[in-house]
LUMFISE-130004 format. One line per field, with one value per residue: residue in three letters; x, y, z of N, C-alpha, C in turn. Coordinates in Angstrom, 3 decimals, m for minus. Atoms other than C-alpha are relative to their C-alpha. Layout:
// residues N
r c(ALA,...);
n_east c(X,...);
n_north c(Y,...);
n_up c(Z,...);
ca_east c(X,...);
ca_north c(Y,...);
ca_up c(Z,...);
c_east c(X,...);
c_north c(Y,...);
c_up c(Z,...);
***
This chain:
// residues 286
r c(MET,SER,GLN,TYR,GLU,LYS,ASN,ILE,ILE,LEU,VAL,PRO,ILE,ASP,PHE,THR,GLU,VAL,THR,ARG,CYS,ALA,LEU,ASP,HIS,ALA,ILE,GLU,LEU,SER,LYS,LEU,LEU,LYS,HIS,GLU,ILE,CYS,MET,LEU,HIS,ILE,VAL,GLU,PHE,THR,SER,THR,ASP,GLN,GLN,VAL,GLN,LYS,ALA,GLN,GLU,LEU,LEU,ASP,LYS,LEU,ALA,ASN,GLU,VAL,LYS,GLU,SER,THR,GLY,LEU,LYS,ILE,ASP,GLY,ILE,VAL,LYS,LYS,GLY,THR,ILE,PHE,ALA,ASP,ILE,GLY,SER,VAL,ALA,LYS,GLU,ILE,ASN,ALA,TYR,LEU,ILE,ILE,MET,GLY,THR,HIS,GLY,THR,GLN,GLY,LEU,GLN,SER,VAL,PHE,GLY,SER,ARG,ALA,LEU,LYS,VAL,ILE,THR,ASN,SER,ILE,VAL,PRO,PHE,VAL,VAL,VAL,GLN,LYS,LYS,MET,GLN,THR,THR,ILE,SER,HIS,GLY,PHE,LYS,ASN,ILE,VAL,LEU,PRO,LEU,ASN,LEU,SER,LYS,ASP,SER,LYS,GLN,LYS,LEU,GLY,TRP,ALA,ILE,TYR,ILE,ALA,LYS,MET,PHE,GLY,SER,THR,ILE,ASN,ILE,ILE,THR,THR,HIS,GLU,THR,GLU,GLY,PHE,LEU,LEU,SER,LYS,THR,LYS,ALA,ASN,LEU,ASN,LEU,ALA,LYS,ARG,LEU,LEU,LEU,GLU,ASN,GLY,ILE,LEU,TYR,SER,VAL,LYS,VAL,ALA,ASP,LYS,LYS,THR,LYS,GLY,PHE,SER,ASP,GLN,THR,ILE,GLU,HIS,ALA,HIS,HIS,ILE,ASN,ALA,ASN,LEU,ILE,VAL,VAL,MET,THR,ASN,GLU,ASP,LYS,GLU,LEU,ARG,GLU,PHE,LEU,ILE,GLY,SER,PHE,GLU,GLU,LYS,LEU,ILE,ASN,ASN,GLU,TYR,GLN,ILE,PRO,VAL,MET,CYS,VAL,ASN,PRO,ARG,LYS,ASP,LEU,ASP,VAL,ALA,GLN,ILE,ILE,GLU,ARG,ALA,SER);
n_east c(0.786,m0.877,0.100,1.230,1.166,0.248,0.697,1.389,1.098,1.155,1.214,1.530,1.269,1.294,0.850,0.518,m0.612,m1.305,m1.133,m0.506,m0.769,m1.195,m0.840,m0.493,m1.128,m1.258,0.002,m0.858,m1.469,m0.919,m0.501,m1.453,m1.169,m0.052,0.295,1.053,0.826,0.530,1.096,0.088,1.426,0.037,1.405,0.004,m0.399,1.440,0.037,0.102,m0.823,0.608,m0.387,m1.330,m0.240,0.647,m1.032,m1.017,0.281,m0.129,m1.253,m0.141,0.511,m0.570,m1.305,m0.271,0.491,m1.161,m0.911,0.268,0.015,m1.462,m0.857,m0.697,0.183,0.824,0.347,0.603,0.126,1.192,m0.312,0.908,m0.433,0.406,m0.815,m0.927,m1.211,m0.286,m0.601,m1.282,m0.625,m0.167,m0.979,m1.320,m0.040,m0.329,m1.018,0.726,m0.590,0.622,1.506,0.884,1.288,0.731,0.362,1.216,0.214,m0.064,0.916,m0.434,m1.243,0.715,0.260,m1.410,m0.618,0.970,m0.017,m1.397,m0.843,m0.883,m0.040,m0.388,m1.401,m1.264,m0.324,m0.900,m1.035,0.281,0.561,1.325,0.557,1.451,0.789,1.389,0.337,m0.531,m1.359,m0.976,m0.251,m1.268,m0.564,m0.814,m1.655,m0.442,0.305,m1.086,0.163,0.235,0.071,m0.723,0.229,m0.946,0.342,m1.189,m0.021,m1.304,0.173,m0.179,m1.017,0.256,0.737,m0.795,m0.606,0.997,0.347,m1.347,0.179,1.039,m0.563,m0.917,0.329,0.687,m0.622,1.057,m0.293,0.610,0.585,0.173,0.919,m0.567,0.805,m0.448,m0.145,m0.433,m0.699,m1.078,m0.539,0.763,m0.497,m1.625,0.390,0.617,m1.194,m1.147,0.558,0.022,m1.241,m0.632,0.946,m0.625,m1.413,0.119,0.842,m0.937,m0.785,0.260,0.602,1.464,0.763,0.823,0.599,0.252,0.766,0.540,0.871,0.413,0.662,1.158,1.163,0.716,m0.900,m1.190,0.562,0.770,m0.882,m0.592,1.190,0.197,m1.421,m0.014,1.100,m0.458,m1.062,0.419,m0.381,0.777,m0.298,m0.302,m0.775,0.252,m0.169,0.856,m0.591,0.269,0.555,m0.563,0.977,0.724,m0.747,0.497,m0.152,1.410,m0.129,0.225,0.912,m0.813,m0.145,1.269,0.664,m0.826,0.426,1.644,0.119,1.185,m0.332,m0.289,m1.490,m0.570,m0.861,m0.730,m0.202,m0.943,0.070,m1.352,m0.521,m1.052,m0.871,m0.444,m0.032,0.638,m0.933,0.383,1.656,m0.482,m0.534,1.139,0.600,m1.002);
n_north c(m1.187,m1.312,m0.850,m0.944,0.710,0.521,1.090,m0.378,0.629,m0.845,0.610,m0.643,0.611,m0.557,0.708,0.903,1.336,0.399,m0.916,0.379,1.056,m0.491,m0.509,1.086,0.246,m1.032,0.510,1.265,m0.227,m0.568,1.003,0.847,m0.386,m1.096,m1.369,m0.731,m0.323,m1.477,0.102,m1.303,m0.232,m1.275,m0.639,m0.925,m1.295,m1.009,0.405,m1.121,0.454,0.956,1.245,0.239,0.816,1.041,1.199,0.165,0.857,1.295,0.368,0.088,0.914,1.178,m0.024,0.499,1.314,0.834,m0.022,0.792,1.271,0.443,m0.789,m0.933,m1.792,m0.223,m1.239,m0.364,m1.405,m0.339,m1.213,m0.645,0.385,1.172,1.255,0.203,m0.677,m0.089,1.205,m0.274,m0.965,0.373,0.997,m0.671,m0.703,0.921,1.235,1.536,0.536,0.997,m0.453,1.083,m0.688,0.783,m0.060,m0.584,m0.329,m1.385,m0.701,0.015,0.771,1.189,m0.576,m0.324,1.160,0.500,m0.378,0.097,m1.350,0.282,m1.271,0.211,0.449,m0.618,m1.400,0.350,0.918,0.780,1.341,0.300,1.170,m0.019,1.212,0.222,0.181,1.442,0.093,1.178,0.823,0.128,m1.475,m0.230,0.400,m0.905,0.821,1.375,0.709,m0.906,0.559,m1.214,0.263,m0.775,m0.016,m0.570,m1.338,m0.695,m0.232,1.181,0.000,m0.512,1.030,1.199,m0.751,0.033,1.354,0.296,m1.264,0.446,0.983,0.035,m0.446,1.264,1.238,0.656,0.566,m0.692,0.929,m0.763,0.479,m0.721,0.296,1.232,m0.576,0.906,m0.797,m0.260,m1.218,0.077,1.117,m0.365,m1.022,0.623,0.459,m1.168,m0.407,1.225,0.485,m0.999,0.235,1.070,m0.362,m0.988,0.785,1.059,m0.994,m0.565,1.181,0.002,1.001,m0.270,1.059,m0.682,0.784,m0.300,0.206,0.891,m1.108,0.770,m0.016,m1.511,m1.256,m0.227,m0.523,1.277,1.003,m0.580,0.076,1.274,0.504,m0.701,0.892,1.311,0.296,m0.920,m1.446,m0.945,m1.237,m0.083,m1.486,m0.460,m1.516,m0.965,0.026,m1.297,m0.400,m1.094,m0.879,m0.798,m0.284,0.363,1.413,0.675,1.469,0.440,0.924,1.261,m0.242,0.162,1.427,0.477,m0.500,0.379,1.577,0.698,0.425,m1.042,0.028,m1.229,m0.332,m0.982,m0.561,m0.943,m0.712,m0.394,m1.276,m0.263,m0.235,0.971,1.158,1.012,0.321,m0.904,0.517,1.265,m0.678,m0.648,1.110,0.168);
n_up c(0.202,m0.126,m1.336,0.406,m0.300,m1.113,m0.041,0.140,0.987,0.104,0.508,0.258,m0.739,0.242,m1.194,0.590,m0.183,0.502,m0.726,m1.176,0.438,0.281,m1.230,m0.476,0.794,m0.466,m1.396,m0.121,0.293,m0.951,m1.252,0.363,0.487,m1.274,0.835,m0.331,0.909,m0.003,0.765,0.492,0.495,0.726,m0.246,1.424,m0.301,m0.538,m1.312,m1.220,m1.233,m0.700,0.746,0.075,m1.343,m0.213,0.582,m0.854,m1.082,0.346,0.105,m1.508,m0.782,0.670,m0.168,m1.324,m0.316,0.485,m1.157,m1.308,0.305,0.915,m0.409,1.267,0.148,1.023,0.101,0.962,0.509,0.715,1.055,1.126,1.491,0.871,0.139,1.057,m0.183,m1.524,m0.573,0.472,m0.590,m1.240,m0.177,0.240,m1.098,m1.331,0.649,0.051,1.141,0.526,m0.364,m0.272,0.471,0.547,1.666,0.149,m1.358,m0.028,1.089,1.510,0.323,0.935,1.654,0.387,0.544,1.359,1.222,0.304,m0.393,m1.014,m0.618,m1.631,m0.155,0.587,m0.790,m1.078,0.352,m0.639,0.545,m0.370,m0.058,0.213,m0.339,0.281,m1.348,m0.810,m0.940,0.439,m1.079,m0.296,m0.142,m1.476,0.202,0.935,1.248,0.256,1.302,0.910,1.187,0.721,1.710,0.965,1.760,0.928,m0.568,m0.276,m1.283,m0.629,m0.983,m1.113,m0.768,m0.669,m1.195,m1.203,m0.627,m0.903,m1.203,m0.866,m0.093,m1.232,m1.117,m0.578,0.344,0.900,1.073,1.242,1.138,1.195,1.062,1.308,1.612,0.685,1.103,0.912,1.029,m0.371,m0.920,m1.351,m0.659,m0.653,m1.255,m1.189,m0.705,m0.463,m1.126,m1.190,m0.573,m0.696,m1.141,m0.761,m0.488,m1.028,m1.048,m0.494,m0.503,m1.375,m0.877,m0.111,0.703,1.163,1.132,1.265,0.603,1.266,0.163,1.151,0.803,0.726,m0.668,m0.320,0.016,m0.949,m1.305,m0.637,m0.594,m1.396,m1.035,m0.204,m0.585,m1.291,m1.025,m0.003,m0.881,m1.323,m0.052,m0.705,0.451,1.220,0.276,1.327,0.125,1.253,1.322,0.534,1.310,0.000,0.662,m0.778,m1.008,m1.331,m0.105,0.140,m0.283,0.917,m0.552,m0.899,m1.404,m0.594,m0.188,m1.391,m1.126,m0.209,0.113,m0.587,m1.166,m0.893,m0.392,0.074,1.275,0.032,1.288,m0.110,1.371,0.254,m0.407,0.639,m0.850,m0.884,1.194,m0.894,m1.149,m1.134,m0.549,m0.843,m1.067,m0.778,m1.004,m1.034);
ca_east c(0.168,1.340,2.199,m0.649,m3.191,m4.655,m6.086,m9.358,m12.554,m15.089,m18.768,m21.737,m24.761,m28.358,m29.742,m30.855,m30.375,m27.641,m25.611,m25.727,m24.502,m21.590,m20.834,m20.860,m18.330,m16.082,m16.659,m15.274,m12.278,m11.504,m11.669,m8.993,m6.818,m7.430,m8.499,m10.987,m14.141,m15.758,m19.534,m20.566,m24.315,m25.127,m27.989,m29.365,m28.177,m31.640,m31.535,m32.418,m30.263,m32.757,m32.461,m28.874,m28.856,m31.275,m29.055,m26.202,m27.873,m28.752,m25.294,m24.371,m26.434,m25.356,m21.871,m22.311,m23.978,m20.831,m18.516,m20.401,m20.500,m16.884,m14.948,m13.959,m13.385,m16.059,m17.238,m19.795,m20.195,m23.285,m22.410,m24.573,m24.035,m24.195,m23.071,m21.494,m18.948,m18.766,m18.097,m14.779,m14.049,m14.570,m12.488,m9.608,m10.262,m9.997,m7.255,m9.341,m7.657,m10.483,m14.479,m17.005,m20.307,m23.464,m24.778,m28.331,m28.296,m27.255,m29.924,m29.751,m26.891,m28.976,m29.624,m25.903,m24.824,m28.062,m26.941,m23.358,m22.033,m19.348,m19.852,m19.541,m16.683,m14.503,m14.898,m12.487,m8.899,m9.677,m10.678,m14.323,m15.344,m18.985,m21.374,m24.918,m27.058,m25.445,m22.904,m19.865,m19.467,m15.842,m15.240,m13.950,m10.726,m10.496,m10.562,m8.614,m9.752,m9.419,m10.308,m8.430,m9.691,m6.871,m7.430,m5.465,m6.438,m3.596,m4.565,m3.935,m0.881,m2.420,m5.269,m2.578,m1.029,m3.978,m4.965,m1.201,m2.008,m5.191,m3.484,m0.597,m2.669,m4.893,m2.470,m4.780,m4.613,m5.187,m7.019,m6.176,m8.879,m7.391,m9.288,m8.888,m6.823,m5.669,m4.591,m0.973,m0.485,m3.326,m2.060,1.622,m0.006,m2.047,0.996,3.190,0.579,0.177,3.981,4.508,1.421,3.373,6.711,5.151,2.935,6.115,8.126,5.898,4.983,1.382,m0.262,m1.906,m3.851,m4.262,m7.281,m8.009,m11.244,m13.224,m13.804,m16.482,m19.019,m20.252,m18.724,m15.680,m17.821,m20.136,m17.130,m15.354,m18.507,m18.797,m15.130,m15.307,m18.520,m16.978,m13.870,m15.726,m14.188,m14.970,m13.498,m13.263,m10.793,m11.762,m10.845,m12.854,m12.156,m11.303,m13.131,m10.854,m13.457,m15.703,m12.927,m14.478,m14.562,m17.486,m18.139,m18.386,m20.826,m17.957,m17.366,m21.229,m22.045,m19.409,m20.683,m24.377,m23.211,m25.925,m23.931,m23.313,m19.448,m17.946,m16.223,m13.437,m13.316,m10.331,m9.682,m6.637,m4.231,m1.530,0.233,0.997,2.625,2.344,5.388,4.130,0.436,2.248,4.373,1.126,0.512,3.819);
ca_north c(m0.041,3.447,6.172,8.109,5.570,4.474,1.337,2.426,0.596,3.103,1.671,3.556,3.130,3.774,1.599,m0.765,m4.804,m4.780,m1.816,m3.677,m6.650,m4.562,m3.211,m6.874,m7.585,m4.799,m6.003,m9.342,m8.182,m5.513,m8.266,m10.026,m7.218,m4.694,m1.983,0.705,1.310,4.670,4.565,7.195,8.331,10.741,13.165,15.429,19.037,20.366,18.248,20.298,20.401,18.378,15.670,15.756,15.319,12.595,10.511,11.247,9.846,6.708,6.279,6.877,4.395,1.841,2.586,2.126,m1.293,m2.452,m1.217,m2.846,m6.279,m6.125,m3.655,m2.006,1.566,2.713,5.999,7.627,10.668,12.345,14.596,16.548,15.570,12.691,9.203,9.739,12.111,12.109,8.432,8.853,12.020,11.044,8.026,10.313,12.661,10.014,7.915,4.789,2.286,0.042,0.934,m1.933,m1.052,m2.885,m3.040,m2.088,m0.543,2.997,5.221,4.811,2.529,m0.303,2.211,3.152,m0.217,m0.970,1.874,0.907,4.286,3.819,7.403,5.873,3.750,5.583,8.922,7.177,5.941,3.970,0.109,m0.838,m4.209,m4.902,m6.931,m8.294,m9.296,m12.657,m12.815,m14.709,m17.301,m17.556,m13.810,m14.214,m15.643,m12.986,m13.335,m16.446,m17.570,m15.224,m15.587,m13.281,m13.442,m12.379,m11.408,m9.318,m6.034,m3.493,m3.164,m6.905,m6.063,m3.583,m6.043,m8.817,m6.098,m5.591,m9.231,m9.607,m6.596,m8.393,m11.587,m10.748,m8.915,m12.380,m15.002,m16.102,m18.266,m16.524,m18.653,m17.400,m18.097,m16.880,m16.779,m19.448,m18.174,m20.164,m17.291,m16.596,m13.056,m13.427,m16.728,m15.226,m12.249,m14.295,m16.377,m13.408,m12.201,m15.763,m16.157,m12.533,m13.383,m16.775,m14.849,m12.201,m14.751,m17.047,m13.824,m12.900,m16.356,m16.340,m19.745,m19.910,m22.133,m21.602,m22.612,m22.090,m21.180,m23.556,m21.557,m24.118,m23.591,m20.330,m17.029,m16.011,m13.980,m17.119,m19.585,m17.014,m16.956,m20.742,m21.387,m18.834,m20.920,m24.197,m23.560,m21.363,m18.257,m15.384,m12.601,m11.712,m9.075,m6.928,m3.504,m0.843,m0.262,3.205,4.733,7.434,8.971,9.646,10.430,8.500,4.912,2.618,m0.907,m3.300,m6.418,m8.855,m6.890,m6.300,m9.782,m10.459,m7.888,m9.157,m12.951,m15.129,m16.577,m13.181,m13.526,m10.093,m8.361,m6.161,m3.335,m1.120,1.803,1.901,4.529,6.034,6.796,3.488,0.407,m3.100,m3.165,m0.012,m1.517,m4.845,m2.512,m0.874,m4.062,m3.782);
ca_up c(m0.106,m0.822,1.617,0.174,1.025,4.450,5.514,4.903,3.056,1.681,1.407,m0.161,1.819,1.121,4.009,1.321,1.669,m0.840,0.607,3.743,2.187,0.782,4.343,5.476,3.011,4.252,7.919,7.313,5.449,7.961,10.668,8.762,7.832,10.973,8.559,9.141,7.418,6.429,5.167,2.899,2.197,m0.392,m0.222,m3.306,m3.499,m2.438,0.876,4.142,7.104,8.840,6.121,6.314,10.143,9.933,7.494,9.661,12.802,10.794,9.810,13.417,14.614,11.978,12.729,16.499,16.200,13.954,16.823,19.537,17.663,15.914,17.587,14.325,13.767,11.652,10.680,8.464,6.270,4.891,1.598,m0.733,m4.433,m6.844,m6.808,m10.120,m8.776,m5.059,m4.391,m6.221,m4.607,m1.123,m1.576,m2.767,m0.012,2.729,0.899,0.766,m1.097,m1.714,m2.403,m1.574,m3.559,m4.061,m7.814,m7.192,m3.701,m4.445,m6.158,m9.858,m9.938,m11.667,m14.750,m14.674,m15.462,m17.930,m19.905,m19.795,m18.438,m16.006,m14.335,m10.688,m11.202,m13.668,m11.469,m9.090,m9.223,m6.542,m7.303,m6.899,m5.553,m6.815,m4.961,m5.265,m2.381,m1.673,1.338,0.238,2.915,2.429,2.734,6.449,4.939,2.326,m1.407,m1.717,m4.825,m7.517,m11.155,m13.660,m17.424,m19.787,m23.318,m25.969,m24.077,m23.971,m20.117,m19.347,m17.535,m15.338,m14.449,m13.536,m11.413,m9.337,m8.928,m7.651,m5.345,m3.792,m3.938,m1.583,0.770,1.355,0.091,m2.678,m5.587,m9.077,m11.628,m14.880,m17.904,m21.374,m24.961,m27.073,m30.015,m33.124,m35.616,m35.439,m34.158,m31.714,m30.571,m30.035,m27.998,m25.777,m25.085,m24.556,m22.049,m19.990,m19.848,m18.455,m15.977,m14.932,m14.634,m12.191,m10.284,m9.668,m8.761,m6.168,m4.746,m5.896,m6.511,m9.862,m12.292,m16.011,m17.972,m21.818,m22.774,m25.314,m28.574,m29.746,m26.771,m24.908,m25.063,m23.013,m20.462,m19.854,m19.608,m17.140,m15.034,m15.147,m14.459,m11.319,m9.911,m10.689,m8.560,m5.930,m6.599,m4.346,m6.680,m10.371,m11.451,m14.705,m15.923,m17.975,m21.428,m22.559,m25.343,m26.563,m28.808,m25.991,m23.746,m20.875,m19.744,m20.816,m19.810,m22.225,m22.435,m21.241,m17.998,m17.565,m17.939,m15.021,m12.813,m13.187,m12.870,m11.870,m8.969,m7.354,m7.255,m6.271,m9.169,m8.780,m11.370,m11.931,m14.531,m16.359,m15.143,m16.948,m13.805,m12.583,m14.665,m13.420,m10.997,m9.066,m8.656,m7.129,m4.745,m3.504,m1.479,0.496);
c_east c(0.671,0.008,m1.069,m1.357,m0.403,m0.674,m1.570,m1.085,m0.873,m1.294,m1.020,m0.983,m1.079,m1.116,m0.933,0.572,1.414,1.343,0.481,0.851,1.527,0.892,0.186,1.359,1.335,0.265,0.873,1.231,0.648,0.368,1.195,1.120,0.123,m0.094,m1.226,m1.132,m0.866,m1.243,m0.541,m1.580,m0.058,m1.379,m0.118,0.473,m1.008,m0.227,0.214,1.106,m0.402,0.000,1.244,0.488,m0.692,0.914,1.159,m0.278,m0.332,1.209,0.717,m0.259,0.475,1.423,0.246,m0.150,1.291,1.003,m0.268,0.036,1.242,1.092,1.106,m0.077,m0.716,m0.623,m1.146,m0.101,m1.177,0.730,m1.239,0.677,m0.517,0.772,1.079,1.333,0.464,0.235,1.658,0.929,0.354,1.085,1.543,0.344,0.522,1.306,m0.332,0.835,m0.729,m1.755,m0.812,m1.601,m1.202,m0.797,m1.260,m0.565,0.059,m1.081,0.494,1.174,m0.407,m0.037,1.246,0.601,m0.750,0.596,1.477,1.097,0.502,0.392,0.581,1.231,1.357,0.184,1.024,1.281,0.226,m0.580,m1.362,m0.092,m1.558,m0.643,m1.202,m0.548,0.414,1.189,0.569,0.272,1.471,0.740,0.785,1.486,0.503,m0.177,1.308,0.027,m0.362,0.109,0.444,m0.049,1.191,m0.207,1.152,m0.511,1.398,m0.082,0.148,0.856,m0.488,m1.009,0.816,0.549,m0.760,m0.553,1.202,m0.223,m1.004,0.592,0.980,m0.578,m0.932,0.758,m0.912,0.716,m0.622,m0.189,m0.146,m0.886,0.495,m1.226,0.591,0.244,0.858,0.810,1.388,0.405,m0.883,0.384,1.371,m0.411,m0.548,1.143,0.971,m0.775,m0.015,1.408,0.496,m0.722,0.871,1.142,m0.218,m0.582,1.348,0.753,m0.458,m0.761,m1.239,m0.165,m0.837,m0.321,0.023,m0.985,m0.447,m1.317,m0.387,m0.662,m1.182,m1.350,m0.323,1.086,0.985,m0.532,m0.635,1.268,0.667,m0.922,0.043,0.938,0.162,m1.260,0.473,1.222,m0.111,0.738,m0.630,0.241,0.227,0.651,m0.192,0.307,m0.914,0.922,m0.039,m0.205,0.631,m0.668,m0.671,0.583,m0.366,0.155,m1.337,0.182,m0.674,m0.786,0.637,m0.234,m1.437,m0.620,0.652,m0.589,m1.162,0.193,m1.178,0.351,0.405,1.349,0.566,1.001,0.714,0.233,0.884,0.127,1.501,0.572,1.397,1.274,0.951,0.258,m0.106,0.922,m0.421,m1.166,0.468,0.415,m0.868,m0.325,1.149,m0.158);
c_north c(1.254,0.888,0.811,m0.754,m0.458,m1.308,0.243,m0.741,1.041,m0.943,0.843,m0.624,0.724,m0.422,m0.895,m1.473,m0.147,0.825,m0.870,m1.230,0.386,0.334,m1.555,m0.653,0.669,m0.393,m1.104,0.139,1.224,m0.699,m0.719,0.842,1.168,1.359,0.606,0.226,1.499,m0.314,1.301,m0.181,1.271,0.674,0.878,1.126,0.746,m0.734,1.199,m0.560,m1.078,m1.530,m0.603,m0.725,m1.353,m0.957,m0.245,m0.748,m1.386,m0.597,m0.200,m1.256,m1.506,m0.415,m0.645,m1.585,m0.803,0.082,m0.762,m1.342,m0.422,0.502,0.774,1.260,0.063,1.257,0.303,1.497,0.087,0.924,0.331,m0.204,m1.038,m1.220,m0.038,0.665,m0.090,m1.317,m0.247,1.011,m0.174,m1.011,0.797,1.008,m0.657,m0.999,m1.195,m0.531,m1.222,0.697,m1.323,0.337,m1.164,0.448,0.608,0.703,1.487,0.494,0.313,m0.680,m1.044,0.690,0.395,m1.235,m0.616,0.659,0.140,1.180,m0.282,1.410,m0.116,m0.627,0.757,1.371,m0.043,m0.737,m0.946,m1.324,m0.330,m1.684,m0.073,m0.976,m0.027,m0.046,m1.170,0.297,m1.135,m0.470,m0.100,1.236,0.159,m0.317,0.946,m0.421,m0.659,m0.648,0.901,m0.326,1.269,m0.561,0.754,m0.204,0.919,1.506,0.624,m0.074,m1.312,0.053,0.724,m0.869,m1.001,0.919,0.056,m1.467,m0.310,0.494,m0.744,m1.261,m0.185,0.755,m1.505,m1.356,m0.916,m0.531,0.647,m0.982,0.820,m0.742,0.788,m0.650,m0.951,0.613,m1.242,0.807,0.210,1.246,m0.053,m1.148,0.557,1.136,m0.491,m0.966,0.919,0.419,m1.098,m0.084,1.390,m0.238,m0.947,0.561,0.913,m0.573,m0.669,1.181,0.381,m0.964,m0.133,m1.447,0.252,m1.244,0.516,m0.987,0.949,0.015,m0.876,0.870,m0.556,0.015,1.597,0.953,m0.004,0.554,m1.126,m1.025,0.653,m0.181,m1.530,m0.824,0.776,m0.951,m1.481,m0.211,0.811,1.110,0.901,1.621,m0.150,1.539,0.375,1.569,0.457,0.070,1.688,0.463,1.338,1.155,0.806,0.768,m0.223,m1.610,m0.587,m1.506,m0.714,m1.429,m1.115,0.397,0.161,m1.126,m0.463,0.722,m0.608,m1.663,m0.326,m0.648,0.777,m0.173,1.531,0.169,1.093,0.812,1.296,0.887,m0.199,1.480,0.135,0.467,m1.076,m1.298,m1.275,m0.084,0.825,m0.323,m1.161,0.628,0.712,m1.053,m0.262,0.748);
c_up c(0.073,1.169,m0.029,0.422,1.417,m0.033,0.161,m0.998,m0.133,m0.428,m0.305,0.575,m0.140,0.865,m0.943,0.352,m0.716,0.381,1.364,m0.174,m0.499,1.231,0.788,m0.323,0.630,1.375,0.108,m0.723,0.768,1.400,m0.234,m0.149,0.934,m0.811,0.450,m1.178,m0.183,m1.055,m0.650,m0.565,m0.684,m0.379,m1.455,0.721,0.662,1.611,1.053,0.995,1.024,m0.559,0.163,1.348,0.145,m0.530,0.828,1.275,m0.357,m0.201,1.284,0.733,m0.457,0.603,1.491,0.248,m0.491,0.888,1.073,m0.252,m0.612,0.777,m0.886,0.204,m1.295,0.292,m1.102,m0.489,m0.851,m1.054,m0.947,m1.213,m0.620,m0.044,m1.168,0.357,1.066,0.691,m0.191,0.891,1.378,0.155,m0.141,1.357,1.517,m0.130,0.246,m0.866,m0.427,0.106,m0.105,m0.481,m0.481,m1.533,0.112,1.240,m0.184,m0.998,m1.381,m0.381,m0.841,m1.257,m0.294,m0.830,m1.143,m0.894,m0.238,0.239,1.471,0.900,1.633,0.103,m0.463,0.485,1.119,m0.401,1.043,m0.318,0.669,0.282,m0.131,0.497,m0.132,1.564,0.835,0.472,m0.379,1.498,0.338,0.117,1.168,m0.438,m1.042,m1.300,m0.596,m0.964,m0.971,m1.601,m0.972,m1.587,m0.694,m1.426,m0.569,0.516,0.432,1.896,0.850,1.170,1.293,0.787,0.733,1.123,0.981,0.253,0.694,1.321,1.169,0.450,1.257,1.260,0.575,m0.089,m0.706,m1.139,m1.211,m0.982,m1.291,m1.134,m1.280,m1.137,m0.589,m1.394,m0.856,m0.875,0.400,0.858,1.110,1.125,0.853,1.069,1.130,0.772,0.749,1.488,1.346,0.460,0.721,1.384,0.793,0.612,1.542,1.196,0.630,0.896,1.187,0.923,0.002,m0.767,m1.179,m0.914,m1.272,m0.847,m1.592,m0.489,m1.143,m0.943,m0.652,0.828,0.243,m0.018,0.944,1.353,0.771,0.303,1.015,1.107,0.514,0.807,1.621,1.009,0.087,1.149,1.265,0.288,0.912,m0.636,m1.409,m0.293,m1.692,m0.031,m1.112,m0.956,m0.187,m1.145,m0.171,m1.024,0.920,1.102,1.512,0.005,m0.396,0.303,m1.079,0.348,0.648,1.477,0.524,0.251,1.422,1.037,0.540,0.041,0.799,1.490,1.035,0.526,0.059,m1.413,0.392,m1.398,0.282,m1.130,m0.605,0.230,m0.777,0.826,0.885,m1.114,1.219,1.290,1.116,0.469,0.952,1.453,0.748,1.209,0.732,1.044);
***
């Protein structure tokens, strides 16, 4: 973890079931890592002082319940603004290293993913772990079983770095699944990415497995999800894709399918960053 980050997990809260599930994930990870939790509730700009105070009271009540039952350090922030801009800005302000967020709990979030706009996630330099309503029973041991889909994306190296970052924190196994390629250039590039992954995993003492997707059956996203379910993975790591024409990040059908997977396996979403290379990302876990 870099000198600029603190041991803080940020959890957006709107008091719905799925954001409580996100909080429960954060609690289990914080117990394991001895880290702090900061809850964030965002109200509209037009909210009155009374509404802000009421929201703060609800957060404080929830924080006290968590403190009494776990002994963890947990605080709550109420902020006027929008989920699109302020989740990321608050994460930066408090120097959080991770955001855990429910997919449909925060107001408007379901439509965000439905429209494929990543305004929430892409306004943050802090990685997101996106969860659904299902609590992962194995989470008390951390993200021990990670699935890493590797394709021909230019950002595969950064995705690998973030997977190693998480694996070093929890002593995880990384389970690579690659696309099935037969054409010369594509096959060569896939092998190069895989060889790099193997080298970095070995250098960092990370256990790993490798599976090549079957080109004749389901698509890569479906095979990734089924593989994650088959091996009882509790995290899938993906990156958003940069659309240079729109000058923003958009989520593709591949990532969208993973986020909304039927088995409700948490998905870590990170944005490509020009200020970090793969070695720097791995060093952040130190």
